[in-house]
C-alpha positions in Angstrom: 5.8 -71.0 50.0 1.7 -72.0 51.0 2.4 -73.7 55.1 4.0 -71.1 57.8 5.3 -72.2 60.3 3.3 -71.0 63.8 5.5 -68.4 65.9 4.7 -69.9 69.2 3.9 -67.6 71.7 1.2 -67.6 73.9 -1.1 -70.7 73.9 -4.5 -69.2 73.0 -2.4 -67.6 69.8 -1.7 -71.5 69.0 -3.5 -72.8 65.7 -6.2 -75.3 66.3 -5.1 -79.0 63.9 -7.9 -81.3 63.1 -6.8 -84.5 62.3 -9.7 -86.9 60.2 -8.1 -90.5 60.5 -8.1 -92.8 58.0 -6.1 -95.2 55.6 -5.0 -94.2 52.4 -5.8 -95.4 48.8 -8.6 -96.6 47.3 -8.8 -100.0 48.6 -9.9 -98.0 51.9 -11.9 -94.9 50.1 -14.8 -94.4 52.3 -14.6 -97.4 54.6 -15.9 -97.6 58.2 -12.0 -96.7 59.4 -12.5 -93.9 56.9 -15.1 -91.7 58.2 -12.5 -89.3 60.0 -10.7 -88.4 57.4 -14.3 -88.1 54.9 -15.3 -85.2 57.5 -11.9 -83.3 57.5 -12.2 -83.9 53.5 -15.4 -82.8 53.7 -14.5 -79.9 55.5 -11.9 -78.5 53.2 -14.4 -78.6 50.3 -16.7 -76.8 52.2 -14.4 -74.2 53.0 -13.7 -74.4 48.9 -10.0 -75.3 49.9 -7.9 -78.3 48.8 -5.6 -80.1 51.2 -2.1 -80.5 49.9 0.5 -82.8 51.1 3.0 -81.2 53.1 6.5 -82.6 53.4 6.1 -86.2 54.9 3.5 -85.6 57.4 0.3 -85.7 55.5 -2.4 -83.8 53.6 -2.8 -80.4 55.0 -4.8 -76.9 54.6 -4.6 -74.0 56.7 -8.1 -71.9 56.6 -7.1 -68.4 55.7 -8.0 -65.8 58.2 -8.1 -68.8 60.7 -6.0 -70.3 63.1 -7.0 -73.7 62.1 -5.7 -76.5 60.1 -7.4 -79.4 59.1 -5.4 -82.6 57.8 -5.3 -85.8 56.8 -2.0 -87.6 58.2 0.2 -89.6 56.0 0.3 -93.2 56.3 -1.6 -95.7 58.1 -4.5 -95.4 60.8 -2.4 -97.3 63.4 0.9 -95.3 62.6 -0.8 -91.9 63.3 0.8 -90.7 66.0 4.5 -89.4 64.3 2.4 -87.3 61.4 0.3 -86.0 64.0 3.3 -85.1 65.8 5.3 -83.8 63.6 1.9 -81.4 62.3 1.9 -80.1 66.2 5.4 -78.8 66.0 5.5 -77.4 62.5 2.4 -75.1 63.3 3.6 -74.6 66.5 0.8 -75.6 68.4 -0.4 -77.7 71.6 -1.9 -81.2 72.0 -4.7 -79.5 74.1 -5.7 -78.0 70.8 -5.7 -81.3 69.0 -9.0 -82.5 67.7 -9.2 -86.1 66.6 -11.7 -87.2 64.2 -12.5 -91.2 64.6 -14.6 -93.9 63.6 -15.5 -95.8 67.2 -17.6 -99.0 67.4 -19.1 -98.3 70.3 -21.5 -95.9 69.1 -24.6 -97.0 66.7 -24.1 -95.4 62.8 -25.5 -91.7 63.1 -24.3 -91.0 66.6 -21.0 -88.4 67.3 -19.8 -88.1 71.0 -16.9 -85.4 71.9 -14.5 -86.2 74.8 -10.7 -84.9 75.9 -8.3 -87.9 76.6 -9.3 -91.2 78.1 -8.5 -94.4 76.9 -8.1 -95.3 73.1 -10.6 -98.3 73.7 -8.9 -100.7 71.3 -8.7 -97.6 68.4 -4.7 -98.4 67.4 -4.9 -94.8 65.5 -5.6 -92.9 69.2 -3.5 -95.8 70.8 -0.8 -94.2 68.4 -1.1 -90.3 68.5 -1.6 -90.7 72.4 1.9 -92.6 72.3 3.5 -90.1 69.8 2.1 -86.7 71.7 3.1 -88.6 75.2 -0.2 -87.7 76.6 -4.0 -88.9 75.7 -4.8 -85.3 76.5 -6.3 -84.5 73.0 -9.6 -83.9 71.8 -12.0 -86.5 70.4 -14.7 -86.5 68.0 -16.1 -90.0 67.8 -18.2 -90.9 65.2 -19.7 -93.9 65.5 -20.1 -97.1 62.7 -21.8 -99.3 64.5 -20.6 -102.6 65.7 -19.7 -105.8 63.6 -22.6 -108.7 63.0 -22.7 -111.6 64.7 -19.0 -113.1 65.4 -17.3 -111.2 62.3 -13.9 -110.0 63.3 -14.2 -105.8 63.9 -10.8 -105.7 62.2 -12.4 -107.2 59.2 -15.5 -105.0 59.6 -14.0 -101.6 59.8 -12.6 -101.9 56.6 -15.8 -102.5 54.8 -18.3 -99.7 53.6 -21.3 -98.3 55.0 -24.5 -100.1 53.9 -26.7 -98.5 51.7 -29.3 -98.2 54.5 -27.0 -96.5 56.4 -26.3 -94.0 53.7 -28.2 -90.6 55.1 -27.6 -91.2 58.6 -23.9 -91.5 57.8 -24.6 -88.4 55.5 -25.7 -86.6 58.6 -23.4 -87.4 61.1 -20.4 -86.4 58.6 -22.1 -82.6 58.9 -22.6 -83.4 62.2 -19.1 -83.7 62.8 -18.0 -80.9 61.2 -20.3 -78.5 63.3 -19.2 -80.2 66.9 -15.5 -79.6 66.0 -16.2 -75.6 65.2 -18.1 -75.5 68.1 -15.3 -76.7 70.6 -13.0 -74.6 68.9 -15.6 -71.2 69.1 -17.3 -72.2 72.7 -15.4 -75.3 74.0 -15.7 -78.9 74.5 -18.5 -78.3 77.4 -20.7 -76.5 75.0 -20.3 -78.7 71.6 -20.9 -81.6 74.8 -24.5 -80.0 75.5 -25.6 -79.5 72.1 -24.3 -82.8 70.5 -24.5 -85.7 73.1 -28.5 -84.4 73.3 -29.3 -84.6 69.7 -28.2 -88.6 70.3 
């Protein structure tokens, strides 16, 4: 079988689970809200891997030779908690080794920030994951999508695609998000923050 359950044991042997948030279907493809999903899809492609459906949990691939699982949780953004927590159990890992990549309205397009824990800032995906895991203390890679113009409803804004003028910044930050998560895994959160927070 392609997927294997982890054997548990020592915490440092548990795999990392990187979950990219988004909504399913062509209607939502490449919208601001789906930038986390796009990052994980890019990451799998860069590794020459394809995401495959695992039960009802989502589209998943375990990176060969590494304690690393890439995942796009099943269902809609606002119900990300159940599939993420199911994947944590399936791969015998812990919330401390979960990295969630998601859109962030409070950051300009092209900006990246990393943190562990904290509130959800109105992001329903993060809210649901915190509830399902029983803790907010997972890692987050926050990808800036900017604030809505004028009086536009943020809920409508995040379901829009990026403007053509933003394309270069979006491409750059999607690559940076992969690099940032890789550095968190390799050297820890503080090292990744020092590098990527200084770079804008």
